[in-house]
N, CA, C and O atoms as a Maestro MAE file, in Angstrom:
{
 s_m_m2io_version
 :::
 2.0.0
}

f_m_ct {
 s_m_title
 :::
 protein
 m_atom[184] {
  # First column is atom index #
  i_m_mmod_type
  r_m_x_coord
  r_m_y_coord
  r_m_z_coord
  i_m_residue_number
  s_m_chain_name
  s_m_pdb_residue_name
  s_m_pdb_atom_name
  i_m_atomic_number
  :::
  1 25 95.701 -45.176 -7.958 1 A "MET " " N  " 7
  2 3 95.370 -44.451 -6.744 1 A "MET " " CA " 6
  3 2 95.918 -45.184 -5.518 1 A "MET " " C  " 6
  4 15 96.419 -44.570 -4.577 1 A "MET " " O  " 8
  5 25 95.810 -46.485 -5.558 2 A "ARG " " N  " 7
  6 3 96.291 -47.256 -4.411 2 A "ARG " " CA " 6
  7 2 97.789 -47.037 -4.200 2 A "ARG " " C  " 6
  8 15 98.238 -46.862 -3.067 2 A "ARG " " O  " 8
  9 25 98.553 -47.046 -5.279 3 A "ASP " " N  " 7
  10 3 99.991 -46.804 -5.168 3 A "ASP " " CA " 6
  11 2 100.276 -45.409 -4.629 3 A "ASP " " C  " 6
  12 15 101.203 -45.221 -3.842 3 A "ASP " " O  " 8
  13 25 99.475 -44.425 -5.054 4 A "ALA " " N  " 7
  14 3 99.657 -43.052 -4.582 4 A "ALA " " CA " 6
  15 2 99.400 -42.963 -3.081 4 A "ALA " " C  " 6
  16 15 100.125 -42.272 -2.366 4 A "ALA " " O  " 8
  17 25 98.377 -43.656 -2.603 5 A "VAL " " N  " 7
  18 3 98.064 -43.646 -1.167 5 A "VAL " " CA " 6
  19 2 99.159 -44.372 -0.387 5 A "VAL " " C  " 6
  20 15 99.572 -43.913 0.679 5 A "VAL " " O  " 8
  21 25 99.625 -45.495 -0.912 6 A "ASP " " N  " 7
  22 3 100.711 -46.225 -0.243 6 A "ASP " " CA " 6
  23 2 101.959 -45.358 -0.130 6 A "ASP " " C  " 6
  24 15 102.599 -45.320 0.921 6 A "ASP " " O  " 8
  25 25 102.305 -44.665 -1.208 7 A "ASP " " N  " 7
  26 3 103.463 -43.771 -1.171 7 A "ASP " " CA " 6
  27 2 103.238 -42.624 -0.188 7 A "ASP " " C  " 6
  28 15 104.157 -42.228 0.529 7 A "ASP " " O  " 8
  29 25 102.013 -42.090 -0.156 8 A "ALA " " N  " 7
  30 3 101.694 -40.995 0.771 8 A "ALA " " CA " 6
  31 2 101.845 -41.464 2.216 8 A "ALA " " C  " 6
  32 15 102.373 -40.733 3.054 8 A "ALA " " O  " 8
  33 25 101.390 -42.664 2.506 9 A "LEU " " N  " 7
  34 3 101.511 -43.189 3.867 9 A "LEU " " CA " 6
  35 2 102.974 -43.321 4.282 9 A "LEU " " C  " 6
  36 15 103.327 -43.033 5.425 9 A "LEU " " O  " 8
  37 25 103.817 -43.755 3.357 10 A "LYS " " N  " 7
  38 3 105.242 -43.853 3.660 10 A "LYS " " CA " 6
  39 2 105.819 -42.476 3.985 10 A "LYS " " C  " 6
  40 15 106.598 -42.322 4.926 10 A "LYS " " O  " 8
  41 25 105.427 -41.481 3.195 11 A "GLN " " N  " 7
  42 3 105.929 -40.128 3.420 11 A "GLN " " CA " 6
  43 2 105.444 -39.561 4.746 11 A "GLN " " C  " 6
  44 15 106.191 -38.863 5.430 11 A "GLN " " O  " 8
  45 25 104.197 -39.854 5.118 12 A "VAL " " N  " 7
  46 3 103.655 -39.369 6.392 12 A "VAL " " CA " 6
  47 2 104.386 -40.042 7.554 12 A "VAL " " C  " 6
  48 15 104.698 -39.393 8.552 12 A "VAL " " O  " 8
  49 25 104.655 -41.315 7.428 13 A "ARG " " N  " 7
  50 3 105.401 -42.022 8.482 13 A "ARG " " CA " 6
  51 2 106.791 -41.438 8.685 13 A "ARG " " C  " 6
  52 15 107.361 -41.526 9.773 13 A "ARG " " O  " 8
  53 25 107.327 -40.843 7.629 14 A "GLU " " N  " 7
  54 3 108.645 -40.211 7.710 14 A "GLU " " CA " 6
  55 2 108.554 -38.755 8.154 14 A "GLU " " C  " 6
  56 15 109.567 -38.057 8.202 14 A "GLU " " O  " 8
  57 25 107.343 -38.291 8.479 15 A "GLY " " N  " 7
  58 3 107.171 -36.945 9.001 15 A "GLY " " CA " 6
  59 2 106.655 -35.925 8.007 15 A "GLY " " C  " 6
  60 15 106.586 -34.738 8.325 15 A "GLY " " O  " 8
  61 25 106.292 -36.357 6.814 16 A "GLY " " N  " 7
  62 3 105.803 -35.438 5.789 16 A "GLY " " CA " 6
  63 2 104.336 -35.093 5.956 16 A "GLY " " C  " 6
  64 15 103.631 -35.682 6.776 16 A "GLY " " O  " 8
  65 25 103.897 -34.147 5.180 17 A "SER " " N  " 7
  66 3 102.510 -33.704 5.188 17 A "SER " " CA " 6
  67 2 101.664 -34.636 4.318 17 A "SER " " C  " 6
  68 15 102.061 -34.984 3.206 17 A "SER " " O  " 8
  69 25 100.514 -35.031 4.822 18 A "PHE " " N  " 7
  70 3 99.617 -35.913 4.085 18 A "PHE " " CA " 6
  71 2 99.120 -35.239 2.806 18 A "PHE " " C  " 6
  72 15 99.104 -35.855 1.741 18 A "PHE " " O  " 8
  73 25 98.720 -33.990 2.914 19 A "SER " " N  " 7
  74 3 98.180 -33.298 1.737 19 A "SER " " CA " 6
  75 2 99.258 -33.116 0.664 19 A "SER " " C  " 6
  76 15 98.978 -33.277 -0.524 19 A "SER " " O  " 8
  77 25 100.469 -32.786 1.068 20 A "ARG " " N  " 7
  78 3 101.556 -32.636 0.082 20 A "ARG " " CA " 6
  79 2 101.881 -33.963 -0.568 20 A "ARG " " C  " 6
  80 15 102.153 -34.028 -1.767 20 A "ARG " " O  " 8
  81 25 101.851 -35.020 0.227 21 A "ALA " " N  " 7
  82 3 102.141 -36.345 -0.310 21 A "ALA " " CA " 6
  83 2 101.075 -36.771 -1.321 21 A "ALA " " C  " 6
  84 15 101.393 -37.430 -2.311 21 A "ALA " " O  " 8
  85 25 99.825 -36.405 -1.082 22 A "LEU " " N  " 7
  86 3 98.760 -36.751 -2.022 22 A "LEU " " CA " 6
  87 2 98.764 -35.853 -3.249 22 A "LEU " " C  " 6
  88 15 98.281 -36.256 -4.307 22 A "LEU " " O  " 8
  89 25 99.292 -34.663 -3.129 23 A "ALA " " N  " 7
  90 3 99.311 -33.724 -4.250 23 A "ALA " " CA " 6
  91 2 100.387 -34.085 -5.277 23 A "ALA " " C  " 6
  92 15 100.233 -33.793 -6.463 23 A "ALA " " O  " 8
  93 25 101.450 -34.703 -4.839 24 A "ARG " " N  " 7
  94 3 102.591 -34.980 -5.732 24 A "ARG " " CA " 6
  95 2 102.232 -35.797 -6.967 24 A "ARG " " C  " 6
  96 15 102.593 -35.394 -8.073 24 A "ARG " " O  " 8
  97 25 101.535 -36.932 -6.833 25 A "PRO " " N  " 7
  98 3 101.315 -37.749 -8.030 25 A "PRO " " CA " 6
  99 2 100.243 -37.197 -8.985 25 A "PRO " " C  " 6
  100 15 100.046 -37.757 -10.064 25 A "PRO " " O  " 8
  101 25 99.559 -36.129 -8.617 26 A "LYS " " N  " 7
  102 3 98.518 -35.509 -9.464 26 A "LYS " " CA " 6
  103 2 97.397 -36.494 -9.813 26 A "LYS " " C  " 6
  104 15 96.845 -36.458 -10.913 26 A "LYS " " O  " 8
  105 25 97.068 -37.377 -8.856 27 A "VAL " " N  " 7
  106 3 96.008 -38.363 -9.057 27 A "VAL " " CA " 6
  107 2 94.697 -37.869 -8.446 27 A "VAL " " C  " 6
  108 15 93.617 -38.156 -8.963 27 A "VAL " " O  " 8
  109 25 94.798 -37.132 -7.351 28 A "PHE " " N  " 7
  110 3 93.622 -36.688 -6.625 28 A "PHE " " CA " 6
  111 2 93.227 -35.281 -7.052 28 A "PHE " " C  " 6
  112 15 94.093 -34.459 -7.353 28 A "PHE " " O  " 8
  113 25 91.934 -34.996 -7.080 29 A "PRO " " N  " 7
  114 3 91.479 -33.656 -7.458 29 A "PRO " " CA " 6
  115 2 92.025 -32.596 -6.494 29 A "PRO " " C  " 6
  116 15 92.141 -32.851 -5.295 29 A "PRO " " O  " 8
  117 25 92.354 -31.430 -7.005 30 A "PRO " " N  " 7
  118 3 92.895 -30.369 -6.150 30 A "PRO " " CA " 6
  119 2 91.980 -30.024 -4.965 30 A "PRO " " C  " 6
  120 15 92.472 -29.675 -3.891 30 A "PRO " " O  " 8
  121 25 90.676 -30.116 -5.146 31 A "LEU " " N  " 7
  122 3 89.760 -29.821 -4.041 31 A "LEU " " CA " 6
  123 2 89.960 -30.798 -2.885 31 A "LEU " " C  " 6
  124 15 89.945 -30.396 -1.722 31 A "LEU " " O  " 8
  125 25 90.144 -32.059 -3.198 32 A "VAL " " N  " 7
  126 3 90.371 -33.070 -2.156 32 A "VAL " " CA " 6
  127 2 91.657 -32.750 -1.393 32 A "VAL " " C  " 6
  128 15 91.684 -32.787 -0.163 32 A "VAL " " O  " 8
  129 25 92.707 -32.438 -2.124 33 A "VAL " " N  " 7
  130 3 93.986 -32.105 -1.501 33 A "VAL " " CA " 6
  131 2 93.839 -30.861 -0.626 33 A "VAL " " C  " 6
  132 15 94.387 -30.805 0.475 33 A "VAL " " O  " 8
  133 25 93.103 -29.869 -1.114 34 A "HIS " " N  " 7
  134 3 92.888 -28.636 -0.353 34 A "HIS " " CA " 6
  135 2 92.105 -28.911 0.936 34 A "HIS " " C  " 6
  136 15 92.446 -28.379 1.992 34 A "HIS " " O  " 8
  137 25 91.076 -29.726 0.854 35 A "LEU " " N  " 7
  138 3 90.286 -30.045 2.053 35 A "LEU " " CA " 6
  139 2 91.127 -30.797 3.079 35 A "LEU " " C  " 6
  140 15 91.005 -30.556 4.280 35 A "LEU " " O  " 8
  141 25 91.972 -31.699 2.616 36 A "ILE " " N  " 7
  142 3 92.854 -32.418 3.537 36 A "ILE " " CA " 6
  143 2 93.855 -31.458 4.169 36 A "ILE " " C  " 6
  144 15 94.131 -31.551 5.365 36 A "ILE " " O  " 8
  145 25 94.397 -30.542 3.385 37 A "ALA " " N  " 7
  146 3 95.336 -29.547 3.921 37 A "ALA " " CA " 6
  147 2 94.649 -28.673 4.968 37 A "ALA " " C  " 6
  148 15 95.252 -28.345 5.991 37 A "ALA " " O  " 8
  149 25 93.398 -28.294 4.723 38 A "SER " " N  " 7
  150 3 92.648 -27.493 5.703 38 A "SER " " CA " 6
  151 2 92.440 -28.273 6.991 38 A "SER " " C  " 6
  152 15 92.558 -27.721 8.085 38 A "SER " " O  " 8
  153 25 92.132 -29.556 6.859 39 A "GLY " " N  " 7
  154 3 91.969 -30.403 8.042 39 A "GLY " " CA " 6
  155 2 93.256 -30.541 8.826 39 A "GLY " " C  " 6
  156 15 93.243 -30.527 10.057 39 A "GLY " " O  " 8
  157 25 94.369 -30.675 8.119 40 A "GLU " " N  " 7
  158 3 95.669 -30.750 8.800 40 A "GLU " " CA " 6
  159 2 95.963 -29.456 9.550 40 A "GLU " " C  " 6
  160 15 96.427 -29.483 10.690 40 A "GLU " " O  " 8
  161 25 95.693 -28.334 8.910 41 A "ALA " " N  " 7
  162 3 95.985 -27.043 9.520 41 A "ALA " " CA " 6
  163 2 95.135 -26.786 10.747 41 A "ALA " " C  " 6
  164 15 95.593 -26.184 11.718 41 A "ALA " " O  " 8
  165 25 93.885 -27.249 10.700 42 A "SER " " N  " 7
  166 3 92.985 -27.000 11.828 42 A "SER " " CA " 6
  167 2 93.117 -28.056 12.926 42 A "SER " " C  " 6
  168 15 92.626 -27.869 14.039 42 A "SER " " O  " 8
  169 25 93.779 -29.160 12.603 43 A "GLY " " N  " 7
  170 3 93.886 -30.236 13.578 43 A "GLY " " CA " 6
  171 2 92.642 -31.109 13.630 43 A "GLY " " C  " 6
  172 15 92.471 -31.902 14.556 43 A "GLY " " O  " 8
  173 25 91.781 -30.964 12.644 44 A "ARG " " N  " 7
  174 3 90.529 -31.724 12.620 44 A "ARG " " CA " 6
  175 2 90.428 -32.517 11.320 44 A "ARG " " C  " 6
  176 15 89.485 -32.340 10.549 44 A "ARG " " O  " 8
  177 25 91.393 -33.378 11.088 45 A "LEU " " N  " 7
  178 3 91.459 -34.140 9.854 45 A "LEU " " CA " 6
  179 2 90.439 -35.265 9.792 45 A "LEU " " C  " 6
  180 15 90.018 -35.657 8.704 45 A "LEU " " O  " 8
  181 25 90.045 -35.776 10.914 46 A "ALA " " N  " 7
  182 3 89.115 -36.916 10.934 46 A "ALA " " CA " 6
  183 2 87.881 -36.602 10.137 46 A "ALA " " C  " 6
  184 15 86.982 -37.436 10.036 46 A "ALA " " O  " 8
  :::
 }
 m_bond[183] {
  # First column is bond index #
  i_m_from
  i_m_to
  i_m_order
  :::
  1 1 2 1
  2 2 3 1
  3 3 4 2
  4 3 5 1
  5 5 6 1
  6 6 7 1
  7 7 8 2
  8 7 9 1
  9 9 10 1
  10 10 11 1
  11 11 12 2
  12 11 13 1
  13 13 14 1
  14 14 15 1
  15 15 16 2
  16 15 17 1
  17 17 18 1
  18 18 19 1
  19 19 20 2
  20 19 21 1
  21 21 22 1
  22 22 23 1
  23 23 24 2
  24 23 25 1
  25 25 26 1
  26 26 27 1
  27 27 28 2
  28 27 29 1
  29 29 30 1
  30 30 31 1
  31 31 32 2
  32 31 33 1
  33 33 34 1
  34 34 35 1
  35 35 36 2
  36 35 37 1
  37 37 38 1
  38 38 39 1
  39 39 40 2
  40 39 41 1
  41 41 42 1
  42 42 43 1
  43 43 44 2
  44 43 45 1
  45 45 46 1
  46 46 47 1
  47 47 48 2
  48 47 49 1
  49 49 50 1
  50 50 51 1
  51 51 52 2
  52 51 53 1
  53 53 54 1
  54 54 55 1
  55 55 56 2
  56 55 57 1
  57 57 58 1
  58 58 59 1
  59 59 60 2
  60 59 61 1
  61 61 62 1
  62 62 63 1
  63 63 64 2
  64 63 65 1
  65 65 66 1
  66 66 67 1
  67 67 68 2
  68 67 69 1
  69 69 70 1
  70 70 71 1
  71 71 72 2
  72 71 73 1
  73 73 74 1
  74 74 75 1
  75 75 76 2
  76 75 77 1
  77 77 78 1
  78 78 79 1
  79 79 80 2
  80 79 81 1
  81 81 82 1
  82 82 83 1
  83 83 84 2
  84 83 85 1
  85 85 86 1
  86 86 87 1
  87 87 88 2
  88 87 89 1
  89 89 90 1
  90 90 91 1
  91 91 92 2
  92 91 93 1
  93 93 94 1
  94 94 95 1
  95 95 96 2
  96 95 97 1
  97 97 98 1
  98 98 99 1
  99 99 100 2
  100 99 101 1
  101 101 102 1
  102 102 103 1
  103 103 104 2
  104 103 105 1
  105 105 106 1
  106 106 107 1
  107 107 108 2
  108 107 109 1
  109 109 110 1
  110 110 111 1
  111 111 112 2
  112 111 113 1
  113 113 114 1
  114 114 115 1
  115 115 116 2
  116 115 117 1
  117 117 118 1
  118 118 119 1
  119 119 120 2
  120 119 121 1
  121 121 122 1
  122 122 123 1
  123 123 124 2
  124 123 125 1
  125 125 126 1
  126 126 127 1
  127 127 128 2
  128 127 129 1
  129 129 130 1
  130 130 131 1
  131 131 132 2
  132 131 133 1
  133 133 134 1
  134 134 135 1
  135 135 136 2
  136 135 137 1
  137 137 138 1
  138 138 139 1
  139 139 140 2
  140 139 141 1
  141 141 142 1
  142 142 143 1
  143 143 144 2
  144 143 145 1
  145 145 146 1
  146 146 147 1
  147 147 148 2
  148 147 149 1
  149 149 150 1
  150 150 151 1
  151 151 152 2
  152 151 153 1
  153 153 154 1
  154 154 155 1
  155 155 156 2
  156 155 157 1
  157 157 158 1
  158 158 159 1
  159 159 160 2
  160 159 161 1
  161 161 162 1
  162 162 163 1
  163 163 164 2
  164 163 165 1
  165 165 166 1
  166 166 167 1
  167 167 168 2
  168 167 169 1
  169 169 170 1
  170 170 171 1
  171 171 172 2
  172 171 173 1
  173 173 174 1
  174 174 175 1
  175 175 176 2
  176 175 177 1
  177 177 178 1
  178 178 179 1
  179 179 180 2
  180 179 181 1
  181 181 182 1
  182 182 183 1
  183 183 184 2
  :::
 }
}
């Protein structure tokens, strides 16, 4: 999981979507990825 988060952070720094970056390695449950995507879309990720 730590490696997946590190890779996701690199992708976000390059302008990618956090939720897409977390979805790629298939480590996180789909619900978590969906909630993060909803937060990104609404601008209320915190």
